[in-house]
N, C-alpha and C positions, 0 to 999 in steps of 0.2 A: 235295620235302617228303614225309615218310613217309606222311601220310594219303592222298596220291594213290595209294598202292600198295594201300590197303585197298579192294577192289573194291566191297563193299556200301556204303561211305561215298562213294567217289568217283563212283559211278554214281547217287547219290541226293542231289540238291541240297538237298532239304528236310531230310534228316538232317544234312548238313554244316552247314547254317544253324543247326539246333538245337544241335548240339555246340558251335559257336562261341558261340551265345547263352548256353548253360549255363555255359561257362567265363567269359564276360564277367560274367554274373550272379554267379557265385561270387566274382569279384574285387571287384565292387561291394559285395556283402554283407559280405565280410571287412573292407573299408574302413569301411563304415557301422558294423558291430559294434565295431570298434576305436575309432572316434570316439565311439560311444555309451557305451563303457566309461568314458570320461573325463567324462561328463556327468551322472552320478548315477543314482539309483533311478528317476527318471521315464522313463528310457530302457531299463529292464531288459527289457521285453517286446520292444521293437524289437531289442535286442541278441540275445535268445534266438532270435527268428524268423529274423534274418539268419544266425545261425550254423547253424540247421537247414537253411535254404535253400542255403547255401554247400555243406553236406555233400550234400544231395539232388541239387543240380545237377551236382556233380562226379561223383557216383555214376551219375547218369543218362547223362552223357556217356560214361563208361566202359562202361556197359551197351550203349549204341548202338555204340560202337567194336567191341565183341566180338560184336555181332549177337545179343544175348541175347533169348530168347523172353519175358522179363519186361519188356523195354524199354517196350512200350506201356502196361502197367499203371503202371510207374514214371513214365512221362511224365505221366499223369493226376494222380498224387499230387504230382509236382513242380509242375505247373501250379497245383493248388490251393494249395500252400504258397507259391508265388510271389505269387499273388493276395492271400492273407491277409497276407503280409509287406508287400506294396505298400500295402495298406489301412492298416497300422500306420505305415509310413514316411511316408505322406502326411499323417498327423496332426501331424507335427513340422515346424517351420520350418527346421531345419538343412539347409544345402546338401547335405550327404552323404546325408541321408534323401530329399530330393527327387530327387537324381540316382539314387539306388538304386531308388526307386519307379518311375522311368521304365524303367530297365533290367529290373526285375522284371516289369513289364507286357509288355515285348517278349519276355522269356523265357517267360512264361506262354503267350503266343500261339503261339510256336514249339513249345512242349511240347504244347499242345492239338492242334496240327496233327499231331504225331507220334502222339499217343494215338488219333487217329481214322484214322490211315493203315493 
């Protein structure tokens, strides 16, 4: 696997976990946003937040992979966005929202760990 050749990632289990979590979160948010798009105006805020988080999490994963000096700042912002989006998703009974909320909470936790590292 290519990531095993990136020294700063392969030597940092916490970073690898965060990268994986961010990509999983982006997938869940894209799925949730797509489902929300078919459910009408009541889901507009959920859709918007999910799209924002999908972009933030993929960007954060890329920053970690390149060992950016901005990664810890972006980790904190990403964690905040994940938590806000999870709060929104939890307000809806739809399965995609509930699954997304769980993934968002996990991602927020790994990003908080990276922000404080």
